[in-house]
C-alpha positions in Angstrom: 61.5 -74.3 -140.6 62.7 -77.5 -142.2 64.7 -80.3 -140.6 68.0 -79.1 -142.1 67.6 -75.8 -140.3 67.9 -77.3 -136.8 70.9 -75.9 -135.0 73.6 -78.3 -133.9 73.3 -79.2 -130.2 69.5 -78.9 -130.2 67.3 -81.1 -128.0 64.5 -82.2 -130.3 61.3 -84.1 -129.4 60.3 -86.2 -132.4 56.8 -87.1 -133.6 56.1 -90.5 -135.1 55.5 -89.3 -138.6 59.1 -88.1 -139.1 60.4 -91.5 -138.1 58.0 -93.2 -140.6 59.0 -90.8 -143.4 62.7 -91.6 -142.8 62.0 -95.4 -142.7 59.9 -95.3 -145.8 62.5 -93.1 -147.6 60.0 -90.4 -148.5 62.0 -87.6 -146.9 65.7 -87.1 -147.2 65.5 -84.4 -144.5 64.1 -86.9 -142.1 66.8 -89.4 -142.9 69.5 -86.7 -142.5 67.9 -85.6 -139.3 68.2 -89.1 -137.8 71.8 -89.4 -139.0 72.6 -86.1 -137.2 71.0 -87.6 -134.0 73.1 -90.8 -134.4 76.3 -88.7 -134.7 75.4 -86.8 -131.6 75.0 -83.5 -133.4 71.4 -83.4 -132.2 69.7 -84.9 -129.1 66.6 -86.8 -130.3 63.9 -87.7 -127.7 60.9 -89.9 -128.3 58.1 -89.6 -125.8 56.5 -92.8 -124.7 53.5 -92.2 -126.9 55.7 -92.0 -130.0 57.5 -95.3 -129.2 54.1 -97.0 -128.8 52.5 -95.5 -131.9 55.6 -96.2 -134.0 55.8 -99.8 -132.8 52.1 -100.4 -133.5 52.3 -98.8 -137.0 55.4 -100.8 -137.9 53.8 -104.1 -136.7 50.7 -103.4 -138.8 52.9 -102.6 -141.8 54.9 -105.9 -141.4 51.7 -107.9 -141.1 50.3 -106.3 -144.3 53.6 -106.9 -146.1 53.7 -110.6 -145.1 50.0 -111.5 -145.1 48.3 -108.9 -147.3 46.6 -105.7 -146.1 43.1 -105.3 -144.9 41.5 -102.0 -145.7 38.9 -102.3 -143.0 40.4 -101.9 -139.5 43.6 -103.8 -140.0 44.4 -103.7 -136.2 41.2 -105.4 -135.3 41.7 -108.0 -138.0 45.2 -108.7 -136.9 44.1 -109.0 -133.2 41.9 -111.9 -134.3 45.0 -113.8 -135.6 47.5 -114.2 -132.7 49.4 -116.8 -134.8 50.3 -114.1 -137.3 51.3 -111.7 -134.5 53.6 -114.3 -132.9 55.5 -114.6 -136.2 56.2 -110.9 -136.6 59.7 -109.7 -135.6 61.0 -107.3 -138.2 59.2 -104.4 -136.6 60.8 -105.2 -133.3 64.2 -105.0 -134.8 63.4 -101.7 -136.4 62.3 -100.3 -133.0 65.4 -101.6 -131.3 67.6 -100.0 -134.0 66.3 -96.6 -133.0 68.1 -97.0 -129.7 71.2 -97.6 -131.7 70.7 -94.2 -133.2 71.0 -92.7 -129.8 67.3 -91.7 -129.6 66.2 -91.3 -126.0 63.0 -92.7 -124.4 61.0 -90.2 -122.3 58.2 -91.4 -120.1 55.0 -89.4 -120.0 54.1 -88.3 -116.5 50.8 -88.0 -114.9 51.0 -84.2 -115.1 52.0 -84.4 -118.8 48.6 -85.9 -119.5 46.2 -84.6 -116.8 47.6 -81.0 -116.6 49.6 -79.9 -119.5 48.2 -82.1 -122.4 44.6 -81.4 -121.6 45.3 -77.6 -121.4 47.2 -77.7 -124.7 44.4 -79.7 -126.3 41.9 -77.1 -125.3 44.1 -74.3 -126.5 45.2 -75.7 -129.9 42.6 -78.4 -130.7 45.3 -81.1 -130.9 44.6 -84.8 -130.8 45.5 -86.5 -127.5 48.8 -88.1 -128.5 49.9 -84.8 -130.2 49.0 -82.8 -127.0 51.0 -85.3 -124.9 54.0 -85.0 -127.3 53.9 -81.2 -127.0 53.5 -81.4 -123.2 56.6 -83.5 -123.0 58.5 -81.2 -125.3 57.6 -78.2 -123.1 58.5 -80.0 -119.9 61.9 -80.9 -121.3 62.4 -77.3 -122.5 63.2 -78.8 -125.9 64.7 -76.6 -128.5 62.3 -77.9 -131.1 59.5 -80.2 -131.9 60.0 -82.3 -135.1 56.8 -83.1 -136.8 54.9 -82.7 -140.1 51.5 -82.5 -138.3 49.7 -79.4 -139.4 48.1 -79.1 -136.0 51.4 -77.9 -134.5 51.7 -74.9 -136.9 49.8 -72.6 -134.5 51.9 -73.6 -131.4 53.9 -70.8 -130.0 55.5 -72.4 -127.0 58.2 -74.1 -129.0 59.8 -74.0 -132.4 58.3 -76.6 -134.8 60.5 -78.1 -137.5 58.9 -80.0 -140.4 60.3 -81.9 -143.4 59.6 -79.8 -146.5 60.6 -82.5 -149.0 58.0 -85.1 -148.5 57.5 -87.4 -151.6 54.2 -89.0 -151.0 
């Protein structure tokens, strides 16, 4: 189901890719979804892993925008240049603005990782962060998981909503 199909009042756990698509303007559905969250029509929850991954990706994008991109392991190259990192701040503003949209922060518990995520990883073959996101969604009894990751298509514990209008 696409993001416009999410019923009003739903609690949705959001994956990083949907936030990136909204920020980059490549999915109108992702942008409308975040507007619905900001209006209180939907409850958007970002697991800790999503906050961290999004922050990292936005930092790398800002560094590439300001200082040119490196095709070979940009994170490692950036780590060698702390003076550049100190000068980055746009990505921090973007992350803080998510709180202004009413998106909630959900910590990942020990059981999310060691019990649920590992079991979900074995069952579905998900990457670690994806299995943790799914574990948090199940623990919260979320109405939906919002992601474009194909790995979630076979999940049957929760309804998965994905943007169907990606322009990339």
